[in-house]
C-alpha positions, 0 to 999 in steps of 0.5 A: 679202595684207596690208593696213594701216589707220591712223586717228587715232581709233577706238572701243573696244568699251567706247565709249571713243575710242582715239587713234592705233591702226593695224590690219593684216589678215593671213590674214583676221585683223585685228591692231590695234597699240595701242602709243602713237603719236607725240604722244599726250597722253591725261592729267595726270601725278601731279606736275601734279595735286599742284601744282594741288591745292597752288595751290588750297589756298593760295588757299582758305587766303588767302580764309579768312584774309581773311574771318576778319580781316574778322569780327574787325574787324567785331566790334571795330568793333561793340564800340567802337560799343557802348562809345561808346554806353555812354559817351555814356549815362553822360555824359548821366546825369552832365550831368543831375545837379543842379548842387549834386550835380555841384559836390560831385564824388565822395564821399571814398573813392569809389575804395575803394568801387569796388575800386580805381581805376588812373585816380586818383593821390592826389587827382588824375585821371590816366587810364592810358588814352588820350593826353590826358595829363590831370592834374587835381584831383578834386572830392571831398566827404564829404557827397556823396549815395550815390544820385546814380549814375553819379557817386556810387552805393551806397557812393559808387562812381563805377563802372557796369557795363553788358552788351549782348545784342549783345555777349554775354560782354562787360562794359562798365565805366564810371567817372565823374569830376568835376575842375577845372583849378585850385582856383578854377575855376568850371567843372567837367570831366566825364570818363567812361572806359569799358573792356572786353575781348573775352575774358580774354586780349584787350587792354583797349579803352577810350572816353574822353569829356570835357565841361564844366559851368558855373553862371553866377553868379545863373543861373535855376532851382533848383540843388538840382534842376536842372543848370546847363550854360549860361546861362538865360533870365529866369524869370517865374512867377505864381499867383492863387487865390480861396478860397470861404467855409467853414463848419465844425462841431465838438463843443465844451465847453458852458462850464458846470460839470458839462458833459461833456468833449469831445475830437477824437473826440466826435460833434457830435450824439447818434446820429451818428459825425461829429466834423467837418462842413464845407461849402465854396463853390467855389475857383478858381486860375490859375498861370503859369511862363515861361522858354524857353517858357510854360505856363499853367493854370486850375482850379476846385473846385466846392462840397463838403460833408464829414462826417468821423469821427475814429475811422473814416476809412472812415466819412467821407462827402462830396458835391460837390467835382468839379473842372475844369482846363485847361492850355496851352503854347507849348512845341512841342519837348517831347513831351507838352506841353499844346496851345497853344489848348485849348477853354475848359471850363464845368462845373456842380457837383452836391452833395446835403444831408448830415444828422446826429443823430437824434430831437429834435436834427438837423442838415442841411448844404446845399452850394451845389448847381449852381454854375457855373465856366468855366476858360480857358488859352491861348497864342493867344487872349485869356482875360480882358478886358485881355489881348490875344490872343497873350499867354499867359494863364489865367482862371477864373470861378465863380458859386454858384447856391444858398445854402450853409447849416447848419440845426439842428433842436430838436424843431419849432424850426429855427435857421439856424446859418450861411448864405452866400447864392447869387450869390457870384462869383470871377474869377481871371486870370494873364497873361505879357506880352512884346509887348502890355501889359496893361490897367490893371486887369490890370497889366504896362502897360509892357514892356521886356526879358524882359517881365512877368507879372501875376495877380489875383483878385476876389470878391463874396459873397452875404450871410452870417448866423450865429447865426440863430433865434427868440431870446427877447425878439426879440433878434438878429432878423437873427442874431448876426452878419451880413456884407453887400456883401462884396467883396475882391481883389488883383493883383500884377505882376513883370517887367523894368520892374516890379521893385518894383511894389506889390500892388493890394489891396481889401476892402469890406463891412459886418459887424454883430454883436449886442452884447447890446442892438443891432447894432454895425457894423464897416466892413471894409477892407484895414486892418481888424483886430478881435476882438470877442465878441457878446452871448448869446441864449436860446431855450426850448421843448419841454423844451430850452434853447438858448443861443448866443454868437458871436465875430468875428475880422478880420485886415488884408490882408498882403503879402510882398516879396523884393527881390534885387540891382539888376535882380532877378538872383541870387535874383530879385524876388518878391511875394505878397499876400492880402486878410486873413481874416474869421472869424465863429463861434457856439457853441450849448449845448443842454440838455434831454432826454439832458443837454447838447450843445454845438457850435461853428460857424465860418464863414470868408469865404475870401480872395484871394491872388496872387503873382508872381516875376521872375528876370533872366537872368545876363547881364541 
């Protein structure tokens, strides 16, 4: 018996399916027919596989090409970004050069210094890159500095090379040019051309930047130090200072035949190396600078004493001399600008006595210890009476609380060589006025246009005496020279309505000097001018003879005025004033054990000075 069984799917002994197999049973045996049946689709042909692989390969190659193109485009974009940044940097450096540097242009021979320049044809700028069609006369000068990169660097080259780690292997070459459209043109054209190559075979890439510089006739600022790239505002400035009395002691020739010679290295007294001894009462000062913004400052220097050795700077010793200062500004846009309203600063100076000499001859120098000062600077609050709040100002007040004096000892006798009594005072002020006028004692009582600036100082000194001692016959019992009731001061102003204002200066006091038999009086005023000598006085004791004689020098007050064009354009209008000097000196000659010693004590009463300047804006 034969039976036939067919199935669409059967499973082989290996577990794989067999599709379309039929089996027959013959004589108890199973016969399987494995010949392909109709409709068999058991796999892909070789051709089909090859076609599929070709299609996939083509797609992958296309994707790779797109990615490579994107990478190249990104790299080129990055290079152009870096090239633009380099060009901007060079342009900003060029624009920051002082006007008088830009105005000279390139140094003659700059192209040769750079190894040649394809952008230059003769004396004209004709770039070989870009489509700007630039053809301009180059500005050149034989005296252009070679330290003004990027315009004129070493040898006069205008070439700058820059590398950036973000673009390894690429060098950005920048060239800076200054040119004019026409020979008479007041404007300067600034050009920066930066070139680079991605590799040796790549096409040269470039960035070309252009700008213009112009100096308004009579503009503000200093053309040797500042760039002029546009009009500026009015410029106002002022300063004032009070210089305290100063006592200076130096060795001197005795004046008699046989007296020892002296020079700048001769000690003042035996047993000391000091060649100069000095005491100075405190100084004060204020300053104001105003253009787009205003900065004010105040400072004080406390009393100081110094012993100086000419042959050995390391042997110099000093005491006192501490300082205090304050600054304020309404410049809110600049990093590091001073605050607008800092707290006033008060301080006391500390100084100790200096001594020199040994044995029978000694000298003591006492600075004015514990003097007091207060400094103020603000653009918000008032700094002084007569200056309204909101007007930028500065002021300094100083007062001495102890005498400043030099005493000379000869055995048991003491001579008051020079002294300035306590209670000397100095007040200094400065103000920038734009809205509220100043008081009469301050100045700037009328405001127009850009406003006004004023500064001043007033001083009052304690009694001054030089050449003191117990002289023979009761001579010069108050000293060879005395000054009492001394005061001085000066005030200046400049502004749109104060282009020709005169300084206000005062000086008063009484000077007396010993004429050999009595005292002669000199009234000190602003016009006083004197040069006189005193009579001589003598003291003897302990084997020593001391002789002293003095001199007086008084100079009048002085002022200096600079008047420019009408309206203070161009160079502007400035004014300075000082109260004049009063100097009193005494020479001591000491003869005794050890020979002859002589020294001079010069006492200068200091002075008051002030200055102000106004420079109108170019369009004013």
